[in-house]
N, C-alpha and C positions, 0 to 999 in steps of 0.2 A: 041535970046539967053536966055531971061527970061522964055519964054514958054518951051524951051527945059529943063531947070533946074527944073522947076516945074513938068514936066512929069517924070523926073528921080526920084524925091523925092517921088512922089505918088507911083511909081513902087516899091521902097524900102519899103515903109510902108505896102503895100499889101503883100509883101513876108514875112515880119516879122510877120504879123498877121496869115498867113497860117502856118508858122513854129510853133508858139505858140499853135495854135489849134491842130496840130498833136501831139505835146508833151503831151498836156492835155489828148488827147484821148488814147495815148499809155500807160500812167502812171496814171491810176485812183487811187484815195485814197481808201484804204481798211478800210472802216469804222468799220467792225466787229472786225478786229485785234486791232484797236486803242481803241475800247471800252472794250477789255478784261481786267479784274482786275488783279493786281500784285499778284503772288503766295505768300502764307503766309510764314513768316520767320521761320526757324527751331528753336525750343526751345533750350536755352542755357543750358550747363551741369552745375551741382552744383559745387560750389567752395570748395576746401579743407579748413577745419578749424581745429584748435587745441585749447586746453585749456591752459591758463597761469598756469605755475607750480611754486611752491615755494620750495626752498631747500637751504641748506647751501653750497655755492660754494666751491668745493675742489680746493685747490691750492697746490703747491709743493715748497719746499725749497731745492735748490741744494747746498750742502756743501761738502768740502773735508774731508776725513777721512783716517785712517790707520788701516790695518788689523793686529791684534795681536793674538798670540796663546792663547788658553783658559787658559792653565797652562804653565809656563816656570820657570825653575830654574837652578841654577848652581850646579854641582856635585863636591864638594870639600872634601878632606880628613879631618877628624876630629881629626887625630893624626899625629904626625911626623913620616914619614916612607919613604920607597922607592917603586917606582912603580915596581911591580913584573911581572904582566901580564895584557894585555888589551884584552878584549873579543869583543869590539865593536869599530866602527869608525864612521866618519861623514856620515850621510845619512842612518844609520842603524835604522830600526824600532825595538823597544824594548817593552816588556810588563812589567807590574808592578811587582816588586820584582826580576826582572832578574839581575844577577850579571854582572856588567859592567867591573870591574877591581879588581885585587888582589894586596894588598900592603904587604910589608915585613917590620916588626919591631921586631927584636929579643928580645928587652927588654920587649915588651908587652907579648911575648910568655913565657919568663922567669917569668914574674910577674904572669901570669896565672897559671903556674906550681907550683910556690911557694904558691899561694893562695889555690890551690887544696891540696897541702901537709899539709898546716896548718889546712884546714878543716878536713882532714882525721885524723890528730893527735888529734884535739879537740874532734872528735867523739870517738876515742879510749879512751881518758882520761875520757870522760863522761860515756862510757860503764863500765869502771872499777869502778868509784866512785858510779855509780848507783848500780852495783853488790854488792859493800861493804855495801851500805846502806840497800839493801834488806836482806842481810845475818844478819846484826845487828838487823834489825827489827824482823826477824824470831827468833833470839836468845833471844831477849828481851821479848818474850812471857813467858820465864821461869823467875820467880821472882828472882831478884838480879843478874842475869847472866850478864847484860849489864847496865852500868851506864847511866842514862837519858842524861847526858851531852854528852857522846860519841855518843849516838843516834842522838841528835840534830846536833852535828858537822858533822856527816856523811850525814845527810839530807841536810844541808846547802852546803856542798861540792858538792853533786850531783846536786843541783840546780845551783850553780855557774858554774860547768862544762857544764851544759845544755845551759846556756846563752853564754858560750864561743863558743859552737858549732854554735849557731845562728849568732854570730858575725863573725866567720870564714866563714860561708856560705855566708853571705852578702858581705864579702870581696872578696870571689871567684866570686860571681855574678857580682860585679863591674868590676873585672879584665876580666871576660868573655865578658862583654859588651864592654869594651875598645878593646878587641881583635876582636870583631865582626866588628869594624870599619875598619878593614883591608880588608873587602869585601865590595866594593861599589856597591849598588843596585839601580835600577830605582824606584823612588817614585811613578811614574804613567806611563801609556802607552804613548809612544810618539816617536819622532825621535831625534837622536843625531845630533845636528846642529853644534857642535864645539868640537874639541879635541885639547888640548894645550900642552900635555906632552907625552913622550914616555917611554917605559920600561927602568928602571934604573934611572930615574929622581928622585931626592929627593923632597919630598913634605912636607909641614908643615900643621899645623892646619888651617883650613879655616877661613878667617877673611875678613873684609871690603876691604883690599887691596890685598888679596891673589888671585893668578891666579887659576881659577877653572880647574879641570881636564877635565870635560865635561860640555856641555850645552845641556839640553834636553827641547824640546818643544812638547806640545800636539797640533797637527794640524788637527785631525779629527773633531775638533770643534774650531771655531775661534771667536774672538770678534772684532767688528768694532766700534771704538771709534770716535765720532763726537762731536765737540764743537758747540753747538747751541747758537746763539746770544740771548741776554736777551729779545729782543722784541718778540721772538717766543717761549719762554720757556713755556708759558701757553698752547700752542698747542701740547706739547709733552705728550704722554700717553703710558703707558705700553701696549704692545700687538699690537701697530700700525705697519702696514706693511711698510717696507722700501725697496726700490729698489736701487741697486748700480751697478756700472760697474768698471772694471779695465782695464788698458792699455794692459795687457798681453792677454786679450781675447776681441778684438774689435768686436762690434756688439752683444755681449752677455750681458744679464742682470741677475743679481743674486738677490735673495730675502732673507730677514731676518725680524725679529720682534724686536721692542724695548723691551729690557729685564730689563734694570736698568737705573734709573735716579739718578744723583748724589745728587739732592736736595740742591744744593749750587751753587751760581753764583760766579765764580772766579773774584776777583776784578781786576786782571791784564788784563784779556781779556773780561770781562763782558759777560761771556758765561757759560753755564752749560754743564757738561760732560754727554753724552748719550752713552750707550753701547747697541749694537745690537748683539745677538748671531747668528752665521752663521754655520749651519751644513756643513761639508766639507768631506763627506764620500769618495770621490775619490781623496782627497788630491790635487785637482786642484789649489786651492787658497793657497798662501804661506804667512806666517807672514811677515810683513814689506811692503806688497804691498800697493801702494797708490790707494785709491778708491774715486769715485765720487758718493756720496749718495744723493738720492732724498727722502726727508722727507715730509709727508703730513701735511698740515696746513689748518685750516678752519677759515672763518670769523665768528665773534660772533653772527651776526644776519642773519636770513634767507632772501633771495632775490628772486625776481620774474624773471622768465626766459621764453623767447619765442624763436622760431626758428629764425635763422639769416635772413632767407628769408622773415619773416613777417615784418621786419622793412623797412619803406619807407623813403628815404633820398632825400630831395629837397633842392634847394638853400635857401628856406625860413624856413623850419621846418623839424623835424624828428618825424615820427608818425607811429602808427600801426592802422590797421583797425579792430575795434571791431564790432561784430555782436550781436545785441540784438533786440528781437521782429521781426526778419526777415529783419531788416534794418541795414545799416552800420553806424558807428560812428568813426570819426577820433580822435584818442587819442594821444596827444603829449607826447613823452617819451624822456628820456635821456639814451643812451646806455652805458653799463658798460663793465665788463670783458666778454670774450668769452670762452666757455668751451664745447668742443665736439659738435660743431654746435649750441649750445644754447647761447643766448646773455642775459646778465643781463640788465634789464630795470628798470627805475624809472619813475613813472608817476601815473596818476589817474587810477590805475588798482588794482585788487586783484586776488588772486589765484582762479582759476576756471572760470574766464572770457573767453569767446569764441572770438578768433581772427582769421583772415584769415591767412592761412599758408604762402601764397605768396602774399605779398602786391603789389599794383600797383597804380600809379598816375592816371590811367584811371578810377578808382573807386571813385565816389564822395560820400560825406556824405548824409545820409538818402536815399541811393539807395537801393531798394528792391533786395535781393539776396537769392538764395537757397544755402545751405551749406551741405557738407558731412564731418562728423567728422573723423579725423584721429588720 
């Protein structure tokens, strides 16, 4: 049994040796392929780089405001009278000097006629006294024909009658002015926004508590009034552009310019009144509309800005990659406000420094790089 086991083991070893020899012959090692060198790596493309910029970051202040007509006034009678006729009503556009209503006051008409009669009578008396004086002066050329006293009296009478004409004319002009108040006219071009009385109504002289006959507003040009908090008063300047929106026109933005600054901070609200003139040629905007205004403000000192993509944030630090002398340098920074894709940064930088536009953690310090300025 032992000799049989040894014979089987020898046979197996010989078979394994033959198989190994055949495998080696069929798969020879290709020495020429193994000795071939590795192809050269393709050259890397230049990295985009930008310069650090310095500017005063623009910010905006969103405040509520109210649109008001550029001019607005109440049209009230200046004399006691009755409403005779109305020529306009609510919503009518009127031009400057247009007659809005006629009033009736018989006593004023009578006073005007009386003043006219007195003026004509005074003129007639003056014409007579002046004629008498001229005749006496002509006669006085003959020696002894007229006493000097009579000539002086005639001259004085003519002068007095002349002054009576002046007084009567002034009285008539005053009466005519009062009568002109019976015709109510528009003080400026605008729109009638309110009518409170009808023909036949009795009206009195306008006063603080009197009800106006009309209200007129100029809407071709509006004012936007905004109360600016005291902290931002220094940022308000005449001519600055202001954008605002109103609820009546969602999605639309209107533009105006700061025209007037009150120059005074109100104690009650700690704010300054700012007025923005708004052209309104199409009468789209109406007085009384609530507006949301965006006012520009600036920080007092200039700041450094880099693209948002240039900042690298890791768990340990925030930095940007500066390029100087063809090598990289990691500069720790602190990010500030963001504005139009630019981020305010604080660190060991200055305006004009070159930094990579797209920072990456894969780029190490003192690494040689090629850049292309953007």
